[in-house]
C-alpha positions in Angstrom: 102.0 174.7 54.0 103.2 170.9 55.9 99.4 170.5 56.7 98.9 170.8 53.2 102.1 168.5 51.8 100.6 165.9 54.4 97.2 165.8 52.2 99.3 165.3 49.1 100.8 162.4 50.5 99.1 159.1 49.3 97.9 157.2 52.6 99.9 154.1 51.6 103.0 156.0 51.7 101.8 158.1 55.0 101.1 154.4 56.5 105.0 153.4 55.5 106.4 156.7 57.0 104.2 156.3 60.1 106.9 153.7 62.2 109.8 155.8 61.4 108.4 159.3 62.6 107.3 157.5 65.6 110.5 156.1 65.7 112.3 159.1 64.8 110.1 161.6 66.3 107.1 160.9 68.6 109.3 158.7 71.1 111.9 160.8 71.4 109.5 163.7 72.4 107.7 161.3 74.9 110.9 160.6 76.1 112.2 164.2 76.9 108.7 164.6 78.4 108.8 161.6 80.6 112.0 162.6 82.3 110.7 166.4 82.5 108.1 165.3 84.3 109.8 162.7 86.5 111.5 165.9 87.8 108.2 167.9 88.4 106.5 164.9 90.1 109.7 165.6 92.4 108.8 169.2 93.0 105.6 168.5 93.3 106.1 165.7 96.0 108.1 168.1 98.1 105.7 170.7 97.7 103.1 168.1 99.5 105.6 166.3 102.0 104.5 166.7 105.6 101.0 167.9 104.7 98.4 166.0 107.2 95.4 165.6 104.6 95.7 164.8 100.8 93.2 166.1 98.7 92.4 163.3 95.8 90.3 164.6 92.7 89.0 161.8 90.6 87.9 162.9 87.0 85.0 161.3 85.8 83.5 161.2 82.7 81.1 158.4 82.2 79.0 156.8 85.1 79.1 153.3 83.7 83.3 153.4 83.6 83.5 154.5 87.3 85.3 151.4 88.2 87.5 152.8 91.0 85.3 152.7 93.9 86.4 150.5 96.5 89.3 153.2 96.4 87.3 156.2 96.6 85.3 154.1 99.5 88.9 153.7 101.2 90.2 157.0 101.0 86.6 158.8 102.3 87.3 156.7 105.3 90.7 157.5 106.1 91.8 160.7 107.4 94.8 160.7 105.3 92.7 161.2 102.3 90.1 163.9 101.1 88.6 162.4 97.9 86.1 164.4 95.9 84.6 163.6 92.5 84.7 166.3 89.6 82.0 165.3 87.2 83.4 166.5 83.3 82.5 166.8 79.7 82.3 164.5 77.4 83.3 166.2 74.1 83.3 164.0 71.2 79.4 164.2 70.3 78.7 167.6 70.7 77.1 169.8 73.2 73.5 167.9 74.0 75.0 164.4 74.7 77.6 166.4 76.7 75.3 167.5 78.8 73.0 164.5 79.0 76.3 162.5 80.4 76.9 165.0 82.6 74.0 165.4 84.2 73.7 161.5 84.0 77.3 161.4 86.1 76.4 163.9 88.6 72.9 162.2 89.3 75.0 158.9 90.0 77.5 160.3 92.7 75.2 162.6 94.4 72.7 159.5 95.4 75.9 157.9 96.4 76.5 160.6 98.6 79.8 161.3 97.7 81.6 164.4 97.8 80.7 166.1 94.8 81.8 169.0 91.9 80.4 169.6 88.6 83.3 171.2 86.3 80.5 173.5 84.8 79.7 176.9 86.8 76.1 176.8 86.0 75.7 180.3 87.9 78.4 182.0 86.3 78.3 180.4 82.9 81.9 178.7 83.1 84.4 175.8 83.2 86.3 175.6 86.7 89.7 175.2 86.7 91.6 172.3 89.0 93.6 175.3 90.1 90.3 176.3 91.8 90.0 173.0 93.6 93.4 172.8 94.8 94.1 168.9 94.4 97.6 167.5 95.3 96.9 164.6 93.2 94.7 164.0 90.3 93.0 160.4 89.9 92.0 159.6 86.0 89.7 157.1 85.2 90.1 157.0 81.5 93.4 157.6 79.1 92.3 159.0 76.3 91.1 162.5 75.6 87.5 162.7 75.6 87.3 166.0 77.4 88.5 169.6 77.9 92.3 170.0 78.0 91.5 171.3 81.2 90.3 168.3 82.6 92.9 165.9 80.4 96.7 168.0 79.3 96.2 170.6 82.2 95.8 168.0 84.3 98.6 165.5 84.1 101.2 167.9 83.1 100.8 169.8 86.7 99.2 168.0 88.9 100.9 164.3 90.4 98.4 162.4 88.6 97.2 158.7 88.8 95.2 156.2 86.3 93.9 152.7 87.0 93.0 151.0 83.9 89.2 151.1 83.4 89.2 147.6 81.7 91.0 144.3 81.8 93.6 144.4 79.5 91.8 142.3 76.4 92.0 143.9 73.0 95.5 144.8 71.3 95.7 147.8 68.8 97.8 149.6 66.7 101.0 147.9 67.9 99.7 148.9 71.2 100.6 152.3 71.0 97.0 154.1 72.0 97.0 151.6 75.2 100.4 152.1 76.2 102.7 154.5 74.4 100.6 158.3 74.7 101.7 161.4 75.5 99.4 160.8 78.7 101.1 157.3 79.5 104.5 158.9 79.4 103.9 161.7 81.7 101.6 160.8 84.5 102.8 159.8 87.7 101.7 156.4 88.8 99.6 154.0 86.6 98.4 151.4 88.6 97.9 147.7 86.2 96.3 144.6 86.7 98.4 141.8 84.9 102.0 141.2 84.6 101.5 141.4 80.9 100.8 145.1 81.3 103.6 145.5 83.5 105.9 144.2 80.4 104.2 146.1 77.8 105.0 149.5 79.6 108.6 148.2 79.8 108.9 147.5 76.4 106.5 150.2 74.5 106.1 153.1 76.2 109.3 155.8 77.0 108.6 155.6 80.8 109.7 151.8 80.7 108.7 150.2 84.2 109.0 153.5 86.2 106.1 154.2 88.3 104.1 151.3 87.1 102.3 149.3 89.5 101.1 146.0 89.7 98.2 145.8 91.5 95.3 144.1 90.2 91.9 145.2 89.0 89.4 147.6 91.4 86.2 146.3 89.4 87.3 142.6 90.0 87.7 143.5 93.4 84.0 144.2 93.7 83.0 141.5 91.8 84.2 138.6 94.0 82.7 140.5 97.1 80.4 138.4 99.1 77.6 141.2 99.1 75.3 142.1 96.5 71.7 143.6 95.9 69.4 140.9 93.8 67.1 143.4 92.9 68.7 144.4 89.9 67.3 142.1 88.1 63.7 143.9 88.0 61.1 140.9 86.7 63.5 137.9 86.1 61.9 135.0 88.4 62.7 132.0 87.7 64.1 132.4 84.7 67.9 132.1 83.2 69.2 135.5 83.6 71.6 136.6 80.6 73.3 139.6 80.2 73.6 140.7 76.4 76.8 143.3 76.1 77.2 144.9 72.3 80.6 146.8 71.9 80.2 150.4 70.0 83.0 149.5 67.4 80.7 149.1 64.5 82.4 151.5 62.6 84.5 149.3 59.4 88.1 150.4 60.0 91.6 148.6 60.5 92.1 150.1 63.7 89.9 148.9 66.2 86.5 146.6 65.4 85.2 143.8 67.3 81.2 144.7 67.1 79.2 142.1 65.9 76.3 144.3 66.6 75.1 144.9 63.2 75.2 141.3 62.5 73.9 139.9 65.4 71.3 142.0 67.2 68.1 140.8 65.6 68.9 137.5 65.9 69.4 138.1 69.5 65.9 139.7 69.6 64.5 136.7 67.9 65.8 134.2 70.2 64.7 136.5 73.3 61.1 135.8 71.6 61.7 132.5 71.3 62.8 131.5 74.8 60.7 134.0 76.9 59.0 131.6 79.1 63.0 130.5 80.2 65.1 133.3 79.8 65.2 136.8 80.7 67.5 139.0 79.4 69.7 142.6 80.7 70.6 144.6 77.5 74.1 146.2 78.5 75.0 147.8 75.4 78.8 150.4 75.6 77.3 153.8 76.4 78.9 155.1 72.8 76.6 152.4 70.7 73.5 154.4 70.7 75.1 157.4 69.7 76.6 155.7 66.9 74.0 153.6 65.9 71.9 156.7 65.7 74.5 158.8 62.6 74.6 155.5 61.1 73.0 155.0 57.7 71.3 152.1 58.0 70.2 152.5 61.3 69.1 155.9 62.2 66.9 157.7 65.3 63.8 155.6 64.5 65.0 152.0 64.2 67.7 152.9 66.7 65.0 154.1 69.1 62.9 151.1 68.4 65.4 148.4 68.6 66.4 149.7 72.5 62.3 150.2 72.9 62.1 146.6 72.5 64.3 145.4 75.3 62.7 148.2 77.6 59.2 147.3 77.1 59.6 143.5 76.5 58.2 140.9 79.4 61.4 139.1 79.4 64.1 141.8 79.4 65.2 145.3 80.8 68.0 147.8 79.5 70.7 149.0 81.8 73.6 151.0 80.8 74.8 152.3 84.4 76.6 150.2 87.2 76.9 146.6 86.5 78.5 144.7 89.3 75.8 143.4 91.1 73.8 143.0 87.8 76.6 140.7 87.0 76.9 139.0 90.2 73.3 138.0 89.8 73.3 136.7 86.4 73.6 133.4 85.2 75.3 134.2 81.6 77.2 136.7 79.6 76.3 136.7 75.8 78.9 139.5 74.3 81.5 141.0 72.1 83.1 143.9 74.3 86.7 143.7 75.1 86.9 144.7 78.7 83.4 142.5 80.1 85.2 139.6 79.0 87.9 140.0 81.4 85.6 140.8 84.2 83.1 138.6 83.8 85.9 135.3 84.1 85.8 136.4 87.4 81.9 135.9 88.0 82.6 132.5 87.1 79.7 131.4 84.6 79.3 131.0 81.5 80.1 133.2 78.6 79.7 133.5 74.9 81.9 135.5 72.8 80.9 136.7 69.3 83.3 136.8 66.9 84.1 137.9 63.5 86.0 137.4 61.0 89.3 139.2 62.3 87.6 139.7 65.6 91.0 137.6 67.0 93.5 140.1 65.6 92.3 142.3 67.9 93.3 140.0 71.2 96.0 140.6 73.7 98.4 137.5 75.1 95.7 138.0 78.3 92.6 138.0 76.0 93.4 134.5 74.1 93.4 133.4 77.3 89.9 134.3 78.1 88.7 133.3 75.3 90.0 130.0 75.3 87.7 129.1 78.5 84.8 130.9 77.0 82.3 129.6 74.0 82.5 131.7 70.9 80.0 131.8 68.2 80.6 133.2 64.1 77.1 132.9 63.7 73.3 131.9 64.8 74.0 128.2 65.2 76.7 128.7 68.0 74.3 131.2 69.4 71.7 129.1 70.0 73.5 125.8 70.7 75.1 128.2 74.0 71.1 128.8 74.7 69.8 125.0 74.8 73.4 124.5 77.2 72.2 126.9 79.4 68.7 125.6 79.6 70.1 122.1 79.9 72.5 123.7 82.9 75.4 122.8 81.3 78.7 124.8 81.5 81.4 123.2 79.4 84.2 125.8 80.5 83.9 125.8 84.0 86.9 123.7 84.6 89.4 125.5 82.5 88.2 128.8 83.7 88.6 128.3 87.2 92.6 127.1 86.5 93.1 130.2 84.6 91.6 132.3 87.2 93.7 130.8 90.2 96.6 131.4 87.2 95.7 134.8 87.3 96.1 135.2 91.3 98.9 133.4 92.1 100.5 135.9 88.9 99.7 139.2 91.6 101.9 137.4 94.5 100.4 139.4 97.0 97.4 138.7 99.0 95.7 142.5 100.1 92.8 143.9 97.6 93.8 146.0 95.0 92.7 149.5 96.5 94.1 148.7 99.9 97.2 148.2 97.8 96.5 151.3 96.0 96.1 153.1 99.1 99.4 151.6 100.4 101.5 153.0 97.2 100.4 156.3 97.6 100.7 156.7 101.1 104.4 155.7 100.8 
């Protein structure tokens, strides 16, 4: 009956009611859950106190958003920890996509030789439970409800759970509620964050306040700043300038979060690739959700989508990259993008950036996001895109000094000298 009445209410009235519901109903519930989980966490800590080895289960959904590799590797080399990866299903786009993602994710970690489990037991045709694995700590790599209840709600409500943000905090939407004040954020044990701004956001927005929020920096940035990398990630680039084109997936026309310019820029970028094929080699690095959304888009569909992706696969001066990207970034010369997290990550590669804007993109940027934009070139149309290309061909990096000042400021804000992954392990041991 209540759901029926909700449907009858005008959308504008529901929008007007939402802040009151959040303040008077939702937030008190989250605060109550937080206090309950604080007591539960103490009980769980008491249970593992004195154990010689701590079993940590990392819940992985997409290989492309695995950004805690340094933490996992350090745990492998530390006798105090027993880390294992559990590949979980991505349930948003149906069973066929779910199986494909799980298989790709499983093979990715298998090639690394990591301790590994699939959440689906094929022989018995059932989903395994965390209770069977018996973790002491569960490590989330994504805060959103994208998988089965066993590997999301059941996990953070019943185990000591940790989360390290899967991207630099560039974006802002829904008054930060989805980013800092989900039930997930208030129930989890430890949250490892990348910036001082994030600490303040948890303090002011979530119902947990500052409790359990640890400023550690970013694991992926730690990898990007390493000295070793594999140059073979660029297959046939030879002596050409190497540019990454990284479009975001938010092609839907909504008021929640819509930063993608792919529908506006996709074919002009293709024209640019053809025009400068003798001088520039491209990596097409789309968000993993973009293709699925294009397949069901009324103006795209299967044929147009496959043709577009096929161009970047088959073109003599390009390649498609949909997986790990540390070495790809480090050995590139520039990036053209409208992805939010990549803007913050690529900053630390210290190479030219062109961010593709649309009319209301700036509404979706956090304070740190605006800082990153201020040290990047920006484009609202084709002319600015080609101007950026010409600058690269002339070996001109107009934002280099400003970019390095921002990097130095960020480093000072962390106020410690050890790696992000080392700090995370130190906090867990304490």
